[in-house]
C-alpha positions in Angstrom: 87.5 70.1 94.0 86.6 73.1 96.1 86.7 75.3 93.1 84.3 73.1 91.2 81.9 73.0 94.2 82.1 76.8 94.4 81.4 77.2 90.7 78.4 74.8 91.0 77.1 76.8 93.9 77.4 80.1 92.0 75.6 78.6 89.0 72.7 77.4 91.1 72.5 80.8 92.7 72.4 82.5 89.3 69.7 80.1 88.1 67.7 80.7 91.2 67.7 84.4 90.7 66.8 84.0 87.1 63.8 81.9 88.0 62.7 84.3 90.7 63.1 87.2 88.3 60.9 85.5 85.7 58.3 84.7 88.3 58.3 88.4 89.5 57.9 89.6 85.9 54.9 87.3 85.4 53.3 88.6 88.6 54.0 92.2 87.5 52.2 91.8 84.2 48.7 92.6 85.6 49.9 95.7 87.4 51.8 97.0 84.3 48.8 96.3 82.1 46.5 98.2 84.6 48.8 101.2 84.8 49.4 101.5 81.1 45.7 101.0 80.3 44.7 103.8 82.7 46.2 106.3 80.3 44.5 105.0 77.1 41.1 105.7 75.7 38.7 102.7 75.7 39.0 101.9 72.0 42.8 101.9 72.0 42.8 99.9 75.3 40.6 97.1 73.9 42.6 97.1 70.6 46.0 96.9 72.4 44.9 93.8 74.5 45.7 91.6 71.5 49.4 92.6 71.4 52.4 93.5 73.5 51.3 97.1 73.2 49.0 96.5 76.1 52.1 96.6 78.4 53.7 99.6 76.7 53.1 103.4 77.1 52.3 103.9 73.4 49.4 105.5 71.6 47.1 108.4 72.7 48.1 108.8 76.3 46.4 111.2 78.7 45.1 111.7 82.2 41.5 111.9 81.0 40.6 108.6 82.6 41.7 109.8 86.0 39.8 113.1 85.6 36.6 111.3 84.5 36.9 108.7 87.2 37.2 111.3 89.9 34.1 113.1 88.5 32.1 109.9 88.5 33.2 108.5 91.9 34.3 110.3 95.1 37.6 108.5 95.1 39.1 110.4 98.0 36.2 109.6 100.3 36.2 105.9 99.4 40.0 105.6 99.8 39.8 107.4 103.2 37.0 105.1 104.3 38.8 101.9 103.3 42.1 103.0 104.9 40.4 104.1 108.1 38.3 100.9 108.4 41.2 98.6 107.4 43.8 100.3 109.6 41.6 100.3 112.7 40.4 96.8 112.2 44.0 95.5 111.7 45.2 97.2 114.9 42.3 96.0 117.0 42.5 92.5 115.5 46.2 92.1 116.2 45.6 93.2 119.8 42.6 91.0 120.4 43.8 87.9 118.6 47.3 88.0 120.1 45.8 88.3 123.6 43.5 85.4 122.9 46.4 83.3 121.5 48.5 84.2 124.6 45.8 82.9 126.9 45.5 79.7 124.9 49.2 79.0 124.9 50.5 80.2 128.2 47.5 80.1 130.6 45.8 77.0 132.0 42.1 77.3 132.3 39.1 75.0 132.0 37.7 74.5 128.5 40.7 76.1 126.8 41.3 73.3 124.2 37.6 73.0 123.4 37.2 76.7 122.8 40.2 76.8 120.6 38.8 73.9 118.6 35.5 75.8 118.1 37.4 78.9 117.0 39.4 77.0 114.5 36.3 75.2 113.2 34.9 78.6 112.2 37.5 78.7 109.4 35.4 76.4 107.3 32.2 78.4 107.7 31.8 80.7 104.6 30.7 84.2 105.3 27.7 84.0 103.0 26.1 81.6 105.5 26.2 84.1 108.3 25.7 87.3 106.4 22.0 87.6 106.8 21.9 86.6 110.5 24.7 89.1 111.2 22.8 91.8 109.3 19.7 91.2 111.4 21.9 91.4 114.5 23.7 94.6 113.8 20.5 96.3 112.5 18.9 95.8 116.0 21.9 96.3 118.3 21.9 99.5 120.4 24.9 101.9 120.5 25.7 104.8 122.7 28.2 107.3 121.1 28.8 111.0 120.7 25.5 111.3 118.8 23.6 109.7 121.7 21.6 106.5 122.0 20.9 104.7 118.7 19.4 101.4 117.6 21.1 99.8 114.7 24.6 100.1 113.3 23.9 100.5 109.6 25.7 103.2 107.6 28.5 103.6 110.2 32.2 102.8 110.4 31.7 100.5 113.4 29.5 98.0 111.5 32.4 97.6 109.1 35.0 97.2 111.9 33.7 95.5 115.0 32.4 92.2 113.4 35.9 91.6 111.9 38.1 92.3 114.9 38.4 88.7 116.0 38.9 85.8 113.5 40.1 82.2 113.7 42.9 82.5 111.2 44.7 85.3 113.0 44.3 83.6 116.3 45.6 80.4 114.8 48.7 82.2 113.4 49.5 83.7 116.8 48.9 80.4 118.6 51.3 78.5 116.3 53.9 81.1 116.7 53.6 81.4 120.4 54.0 77.6 120.8 57.4 77.8 119.2 58.7 80.4 121.6 61.3 79.2 124.2 59.4 78.4 127.4 62.5 79.2 129.4 61.9 82.9 128.7 58.4 82.7 130.1 59.5 80.7 133.2 62.4 83.0 133.9 60.1 86.0 133.7 57.6 84.4 136.1 60.5 83.6 138.5 61.5 87.3 138.4 58.0 88.3 139.4 56.7 89.5 136.1 52.9 89.5 135.7 51.2 87.8 132.7 50.5 91.2 131.2 54.1 92.3 131.6 55.2 89.0 129.9 52.8 89.6 127.1 54.0 93.2 126.5 57.7 93.0 127.2 58.6 89.4 126.4 56.2 87.7 123.9 55.1 90.6 121.7 58.6 92.0 121.0 59.5 88.6 119.7 56.4 88.3 117.6 57.4 90.6 114.8 57.2 88.0 111.9 53.7 86.8 112.9 52.5 90.3 113.5 53.6 91.3 110.0 52.1 88.2 108.4 48.8 88.5 110.2 48.6 92.3 109.5 49.2 91.7 105.7 46.6 89.0 105.5 44.1 91.0 107.5 44.7 94.1 105.5 44.0 92.3 102.2 40.8 90.8 103.5 39.5 94.1 104.9 40.6 96.3 102.0 39.0 94.0 99.5 35.7 93.8 101.4 32.7 94.1 99.0 29.7 92.0 100.1 29.4 93.1 103.7 29.8 96.9 103.0 27.4 96.5 100.1 24.8 95.1 102.5 25.2 97.4 105.5 26.3 100.7 103.9 24.0 102.7 101.6 25.5 106.2 102.1 28.5 107.3 100.0 30.0 108.9 103.1 30.9 105.5 104.6 31.4 103.3 101.5 34.8 101.7 100.8 36.7 101.5 97.5 35.5 98.1 96.4 31.9 99.1 96.5 32.9 102.1 94.3 33.7 99.7 91.5 30.0 99.2 90.7 29.7 102.9 89.7 31.7 102.2 86.6 29.4 99.4 85.4 26.2 101.5 85.4 24.9 102.5 82.0 28.1 102.2 79.8 31.2 100.4 81.0 34.2 102.7 81.0 37.2 100.4 81.0 39.8 103.2 81.0 38.2 104.8 84.0 38.1 101.4 85.8 41.8 101.0 85.2 42.5 104.5 86.5 40.3 103.8 89.6 42.1 100.5 90.2 45.5 102.2 89.9 44.6 104.8 92.5 43.2 102.3 95.0 46.1 100.0 94.6 48.6 102.6 96.0 47.6 102.1 99.7 48.0 98.4 99.3 51.5 98.6 97.9 52.5 101.2 100.5 51.2 99.0 103.3 53.0 96.0 101.9 56.3 97.8 101.6 56.1 99.1 105.1 55.2 95.7 106.5 57.9 94.0 104.4 60.6 96.2 105.9 59.2 95.7 109.4 59.1 92.0 108.8 62.8 91.8 107.7 63.9 94.1 110.5 62.0 92.0 113.1 63.7 88.8 111.9 67.1 90.5 111.9 66.7 91.8 115.4 65.0 88.8 117.1 67.8 86.3 117.1 65.8 83.7 119.1 66.3 80.1 118.5 64.0 77.4 120.0 
């Protein structure tokens, strides 16, 4: 009986891996198509889309699309801008939103629940409804920096970072995770004389690896894929991100091979970020060992 049960378990495990492998292959199809198409001229690219050849390295392959894309668009500048803006925003967002969530969960203050409800209600407000008011606001706001006193934030990095530091979804993720942490740890820390800042830094955040990785990945995808807001507030190539650069390839004649080459290049930071966060996510789960 035990042998039959073990065989059934092994069969279910094999079927599960088969299904997961098939799902992974399906999700890989667009990436494979993008990479393979980036090496093909436009005519061959369009002709191969009707067959399996679209996913195979066959035909007239070359790096011409990468060379032409680099000459049409300052790819290095756009990738640097996106990585800089996204990285800084993710770090500041994790800090600000985790601090806000910590106060909502562990501190008692008047109006806490009402304010949290208002923050969560912002999740249903589409960005398009506030884009113009936010544009008018940042175009008139003063700023004192290394270049001196200025009025207006247009064509800067800060206009792409500061409005996106705090958001309801990231605060919600931290709030839900902090609520599940054992309260005994917090109470024991308070009995030992730890301040709230020490509890945040040395008790809560070291246990928050999974939610940090999750929030970082979601925030990274949102910021790296920003198009509408940078298109509105940035007119200089010096500060433009990668998604705005896509419009360069649709001017005059559409170059599909160059588009695929450009997409392949700008996808590399996303995959690298995901792989790093995935390893950190798994390591944090393995090292936490906390049960509620």
